[in-house]
C-alpha positions, 0 to 999 in steps of 0.5 A: 426519376419516376413515381408510381401510385395506386388509388381507390375511392373511399366514400367518406373522403373528398381527396385521394391517398397515394401509396407511392415509391420513388425509384432512384436511377443513380448508379455506381460501379462501387454499389456495395460502398453506397448509401442512399438517402432522400431530401424532402424539399430542401437540404438538410431536411432528410426523409426520416424512416418509420413504419410508413416510409422506407428507403431500400439500401439495395435499390435506393428506392423510397417507399411510402406505404400511405401518402398523407398531405404532409408528404406533398413536395419535392424529393431528391435522391442522395447517394454517398460513397462511403469509401471516397466520402463523395456525394451525388444528388439526382434531380428533384421529383415533385409529389402532387396530391391528386384530387380526382379520387380517394383511396380506400383500405386494402391489404398489405402489398409487399414491394420490397422483398429478399431473394428466395435463396441467399448464399452467405459466407461464414463470418459475413453480415447479411441484411434482409429488407422487407417493406409493404404498401397498404392502408392502414399502414402495415406492420412488419414482423420477422421470424424463422420458419423452423420456430427457432428464436433469434439470437442476441446478435440479430438486429431488427431495426428501422421500423422492422424493415431490415433484419441484420445478422452479423458474423454469420455462422452455420446455425444461422442458416435456415428459412426466414419469413417477413410478415406484413399485416394490417386490419384488411389482411396479411401477406408474407414472403420467405427466403432461405439463407444458405451457409457456405465457407471457403477452405480454411487450413487448420493443420499445415505441413512443416519444413522437414529434413529427413535421412535417405531411406527414411519415411515421411508423412505430412498432414494437411487439414482444412475446414469449409462448406462444402467439405474441401478436397485435397491435392498435392503439388511438388515444385509447382506440378501436380503429384499425380503426374510425377508419381509415375517416375517414382517406381522405386518409392511408395507415395500415397495421397489420402482423401483426408489430405495426408501425403505419405512417402516411404524410402526417401531418395535424393530425388524427393527433395523439393518444395511441396504444396498442399491445396485444399479447395471447394467451389468457393475457393482454394487455399495453399500451404508450402513445405520444403523436404530435404533428404540427407545422405551422409557417411558416419561422422563424430566431429560434432558428437565425440564420446564424452571422456572421461565418463565416471561411475561409482562402484555398483552403479549403472552408466550409459555411454552415448554414441551419437554419430551423424550419418544418413541413413542410420547404419550399424553401431558396434563397441569394443573395450581396448581391442576386445569387442563387446557383446551385443547385450550391452548395446542398446537399440539406439547404439548407446552402451549400458553397463550395470552394477559397475566394478573396478575391472569395467574401467578402461578405454571404450570405442564406438564404431559406426558404419553405413553404405557411405563409410565408417567412423569411430570415437573413443572415451575413458570410463573411470570407476570411483569409490561410492560416497557413504554418509556415516552419520546415523539418522536421528531425532534431536530435542532442543529448547528455545534459545539453545544452539545445536550442531547437526552432523553430516559426515561421509566417506568418499573417493578422495579424488572427487570433490564433495558438495554439501547442501542442506534443506529445511522442510524441503526448502534450500537453506541459504546460509547468510540469510535467515537472520544469521541462525544457520552457520556451516561449521564442518571444518573437515573435507568430509564433514558438512556439519551446520550449527543452528544458533539461538533456536526458535520454535519456527526452526522445528522440522525436518533437516536434510543433508544432501551430498553430491559428487560428480558420480553420485549423490546421497542424503540423510534426514534428521527431525528437530523437535524444539521445546519452548514456552506455550503458544497463546491461548484462544477463544477468550470469553467473559462468561459472567461479570458483576460489579467487581468480578468477571468469570473467564474461559479460554482454550489452550494453545500449543504446549510446544512439547512441554506441558502447560503448568499455569495460566496468568490473567491480565486486564486492561482498561481505558484508564490503565497504563497497558496490561496489568496482572489481576487477582484471580480465584483460584489464586494460582490457575493450574495448567489443567484449568480453563476457567478462572474468576477475576476479583477486585475489579472497579465497578462500571469500568470497561475491561479487556482480558487476556491469558498467558500460558507458562510451562517449565521453559517459560511464559508464552505470548499472550492471547488476543484480547477478549471483547470489552465487558463493563462491570456493573454499577454500585454506589461510590466508595471514593471521596474527592482528594485535596479539599480546600478553598478560600478567597473569592469575592465579598460574602462568598465561601469558595470550596475546591477539590480534585474530581474523582477519576472516572474509573472510581465513580462506580456508575453513571449520574455521578456527582458531589454533595458539599456540606458546610457550616460556620465553625461552632454551629451544629447543623450542616447546610448541603448542596448537590453538584451534579457534574462528575468533572466539577471541582469547585462550589461557591456559596454566596450569602450577604450574612457571611462575615469576611475571613470567617472559618467554616467547617466543610466536608465533600461527599459523592453519589451516583445512580446507585446511591450516596457514598461517604463524606470525606474528612472535615476541614476548615476553610475561611470565607472571602476576605476584604481587600486592604482598605489603606494605602502605603505611605512614605513612598520614595523612589530613586534611580540606581542606574540608567536601568534600575529604580529603587522604590521604598514605602512604610508597611501597613499594620499586619492583619488589621480588622481581618483585612490581611496584607499578603504583600505589595504591588509596585506599578511604574509607567512613563508619562505617555504610556497607558498600561503600567508594569506591575511588580509584586512583593511577598510578605512585609517587605518595604522596598523593591528594585525595578529593573529594565527601565530606560535611561534619561526617562521619567517614571511615575510610581505607585504602591498598593497592598493586596490580599486574596480579595484583591489590591487596596487603594494606591499610594500617592504617585511619585516620579523619578528620572533615571540616570543617563545611559552608560558609555556606549563606546568600548575601550580601544587601543588596548596594549599589554605586556608582561614583566616577571609575574605581572601583566600590564594593561593600557588603553585609551580613555573612553569619552562619553557622548552628550546623552551618556553619563560620564565615565568614573572608572573601569572594570577589568575582567579576567579569567583562566579559561572561557567557561570559568567565572571572571575575576574583577578589578576596578580602577579609575585610571586607564592602566592596570597591573595584574599580578598573575602566574605567567604559566597560564592562559588568560582571557581579559575584557575591559568595561567603562562604568559611570553612574548610569551603569556599566558600558560596552566591553572591549573585545576579548583579549587572549594572553597566551601562556608565557614560561620564564621571566622574559619581557613580552610587549604586545599592543592590540588596537580595538576599534 
């Protein structure tokens, strides 16, 4: 390593500044794959490039424009191979600050500069380096001498020390200038970037096969700078040297790269190369030439036979033998040669306006210097196809069906194919919802039926008929009349509290004049769309306005219009924008005004709220008026809630169960409405003041208790009795079960209790004010549960018209009630109600007709109720008087 510095004494400094650069002596054969960096003192402290420090990636040198005390230390060059990812370090180089002088200011001195001329290939990336020493530190700026601004792709980076131009193109060529400048002066360096491009082929010759004596032109074009020159080679040798041997052939090579050969011979066969080159390189393109010499041959292209044509038609019979070179073509019909006026230049035979005599055997004869060959084929002239159905315009109504005819005369030896089109689109029968159906039963008819015609079926229908020799078509226009289309542009022009003025535009009348319009309305409270009353009452088809009346005030409405004609009513229009009618005072009073009940000293009044659509405006509420029966003045209270349904008046002076006259009115922001009819409502009554007496309770079974009591006097001191509450609970239960009776009933049966349990029972009277005091508590112990074991070992037999049943006696468990008898349940089918026979024995005879099937069950019972049932026994239908024995053991 070496280091260099300059110095200049400054009067106001006591030490020297160094302008320094360190030179790297590390070299590598892969210089284009190297990057350079410098370590300051120790790894990984690398020198950072800025306006004062610069590392050249061309030479590896480190430049410091103005040395500062912080720069003192050891510097180590590091070279990295970007291909192998290996790194090499040089020895450290110390930088020591001298104390024998001070450097002064001076103008920039450019130490890193680029060549005067740089040749750059198309598409490459070019980097120019420029750095200057100086005090103060110089600034670096770049520009083009021709004044053209840099394009976006140009990158000026690393504190302006590098100018990078990627993907170099022709327009990037020019003279570039680096300007280094500080307060002491400026310095510049210039260099020219020259554009060059090696050849690039844009048009290449292709492999080709040509007949002998034919001509060939091969194009070969390339781009490049300088402009490429061309030469041709054949089988690896330059054509200039071979051209002398082609005295019988004209061969030309043009400056634009083209190669032309006329009158090809077999000696021209070979591999050719076009070579485009300039001073920056050459590029090659290969193509093979094959020359063919063949006698006429029809083996691959025989004449088509038979060839068919309709009378009066034109026909082309192709003759395409394989031969090289191309020779002479002649034709004959049978043994008679045809005039040349029928033979085209390419050898094909054309016959115009064919007639029956033109039918026959035709032969094509081909000749060249290598031989002769022929091929024959038959021409058949057929009767033309003619559609006998005349074009027409058909008129139908929606929902009808129609047949579109298509009948023809034709050559009977040819097969017909009918194809239908609707508005030039092919009809696929079986699709289209089953509307289209072929109905032409005859060979010469292709009729179709359109069923249940809709408006969308209107249009042009085309019947196309095709045979092997001709094709023909006919069209018919179908007009479909139907109900009108939906009106458009529905507008609410003006709206009041009960009316709305509407306007609209007519929709299509679908070929039938519109006779009337119908207007419908919808609100948030209606069940769908409803017809409305209009002025005029009947809106005629010529009218496009109407006034809707009898609307509800303060309700949002949507309107739609339907048009009708002689065929029917069409689809409705789109709804209008929502419009709210104006407010007015309410007209409807609450329904079902009633009341009564409540707590002591209260008058409770209830009603059904007025629906929102009948409130006629905002701020809706109720006015409740009431007075004691016989009084003259009314007391009033406002209830300012539209959804309110109850008002309670409380006053200690109100006597229990006193009659009041009551009426309920309405109001809103627009004013007060009417009151409803006057009704009588009673104030709250007091609960019964006495308890029932003579309470009795007894167990009917393990699950039922009967409770009885003595009724209280009815309507005593206005403390009415509406019924009784019977409560029962077991000893350790906190909540009692309550059962209510209605009216003057004096007993009740409590069901669902448990066997062998003690229950505590009370009775109290109740009315609308609540329940009175409870009676004395009585207790009752329920009976033991019924037997849990079902009858087993059930046996049966039949004798004449009797069924005899026997079973084993059921024994009750210790905690169960004794068996006192059995119930035999029998029925004729599974869904009928059973008949019951009781017995205290373990057998029974049933006198029943034996021509029926029976289902039988047996249950034990005792004072605790009915026990578990045996499994169902099925006794089949047994005809005759024979004896049948059967036993069934049920466990």
